[in-house]
C-alpha positions, 0 to 999 in steps of 0.5 A: 611489424606483424606483432605491432599491427596485431597489438594495435588491432587488439587495442582497437577491438578493445575500444570497440567492444568497450563502446558497445558495452557502454552503449548497451549499459547506458542506453535502454537497448533491452527495453526497446528490443523487448517492446519490439518483441512484445508490442503493447504487452511490454507496457507492463513489467512482466518480462518473458519469464514472469507473467501476469498472475505469478509476479509480485509487482511494484515500482521496479523503476526504483532499481534502474540505476541509482534510486531516482528519488529519496526514501524513508531510509534517509530518515533515522531514529534518534534515541536520547540518553535522558529518558523521563518516560522510562522513569515513569514506566519504571515507577508504574511497573516497580521495575526497570521496563523492557521493550516488551512493555511497550503498548502498541495498541492504536486507534486507526480510522475508527477501529482499535488495532493491536498495531499501528499497521493496516493490511492495505486493500488488494483487489481481484488480481490472481495473486491477491485472490489466491492469498486472500483467505490466509491473510484475512485469517492471520490479520483477524487473529492478530487484531489488525485492520484489514481491507478488501480491494476493488472489483472482488465481488464483481469479478470473483462473485459476491457470495458464490465463486464466479471464477474457479479456484478463487474465493468470492468476496464474502469468503474473504469478508467472513474469513476475517470477521469470523476470526476477530476478537476484541480488536480490528475492523475491515475496510471494503473498497468499492470501484465504479463497477462495484457501485453498479452492483451496489456492493456497499448496499449489499454488505450493509444489508447482509444479515450475516454481516449485520452483527459486525456492523452493529459492533462498529467493525465495518468501514467503506473505502472511497478509492480516488487512486493508488501509488503505482498508477495514480490517475488510472483505473484497475487492470487485470487479466481474466479468462476469456470465458468470463468476458461476456459476463462482465462486458456490460461493466468493464472495458476489454482489449478487443484485440486479445479476444482469441487469447486465453486471458483478456485484459480488463480495464476499470475506470478511475472514477471522477472527483471534484471537491464538491463530489468528494464532500457530497459522497462523504455526506451521502455515506454518513446518511446511508451507512451511519454505522460504517467508518469512511476511509479514503484511499489516495495515490500520490496526488498534488492536491492530497492536502486538499483531500485531507481537509475535506475529509476532516471537515466532512467527518470521514474516519481516515485518509491513506496516501499511497506513494509512488513506490506502492505495489499493484497487481498490474501497472504500466512501467511508465506509470510507476516510473513517471507518475506521482511522488515518493512515499516520503513526500506523502509524509511531508503532506501528513506533517503539513496536515498535522501542523494545521491541527488535523486530527483525522487518522492519516495513513501512509503506504508505499514500499514500507515493510518493517518496524523501522518504517512504521516507527519513523512514519509515526514520528512524522505524523502518520497514524499507521502504516498501510501495507499490502505486498509484505502480507502477500509475500508472507502468505506465499512463503508460508500461508496464514502462519507466514502472515502471523509470523510476519506480523509478530516480527513487526510487533517486536521491532516496533516495541524495540525501537519505541523502547530505545526512544525511551517511550512505552506507548507508540502514541508518544513517538513524535518528531523529536525522535527523528532526524535525516541523513539528507539535508534536503529531506531534513528541510522538507520534513522540518526535522534536524539534519544529522550532520549540521554543525 
């Protein structure tokens, strides 16, 4: 009788433990416990071991369970058997062409870039600041467009370093400009707080920058939003000794004033159709030799922004999908705000269908040559990347970034050649299809499994 009772008890305990296990795995016990441990700090996805300044963050919500949304990986490239453009290239070269014959040079937002790729604007966060010079030098040498994000001059200093160990804004700027050759250009983003310091005016009147302005190598980027936290302003942590210097421009979490690092908030800025159109007109008058770019998050009215930008004569619009990275974004924002990068490409497709010729860039968890070529096929002028360059710099400094860019070049050339084309400008919607019926319908491309 005892063995039978023990067997029943053991079976019951098995079900009990299984129930506990299912509860722990199916319900966010850890997340709730972490909130109880850390309070408002748990709004940001750092964890107990990783912390601000040491983490490369992005839409971590993507990995919770199965992906919550569809990505560009549901799109595939479709090489043809018949390749008339390969025949044209063979006649031009008097030999059979290979992938290294593919031309990758592209016009992006008023600049000539060696690749249809731009280094996305990274701001004043610790990790972006520490890698900025390596990325700037490598991007310049490679001849690709490079952007400097918001709040760098205001937080890190314009020409002189305001924080120990972090390059000032002008160090980033000149690290790029003094290393460029025939291709490339630099985009400078300005936040509301940067505008208080008249950042664009300072750059445009800087004697050291004047020769590059004259060459047409300078652009200014209006930031309306970003992928990881659309509708929210920039957030970083700064040393407490810097708070008093910046208190007039930024909001701070007063409850943290006794801590070593204090959370600093910048405002998102306010736009209407009229304000945006007026801003572009003002910039064309005030900075006639500068390119005008616009950076968007995954906004529902992105197509309206593209229309205004195109009609007012801006040079480029970037759409950053919700997979976009950031130095510091609330988990709830990454999880619940905005739409996936793939939907940004749908909007670009619509803009192209309307005949919009403005440069349109796509961003958000895109990091290899396949992502670039598929984005081009769907109407993007280029891909706007940030985290990949940051990670490459962390891995091996400037040389790591150079190696990463070269790997992109080879993949872009190989895939374009496989499509029977020898100029990235020739890649088009006929070169893609989708493994997902809904994605195929959304993008108006073939569904691979259709009868």
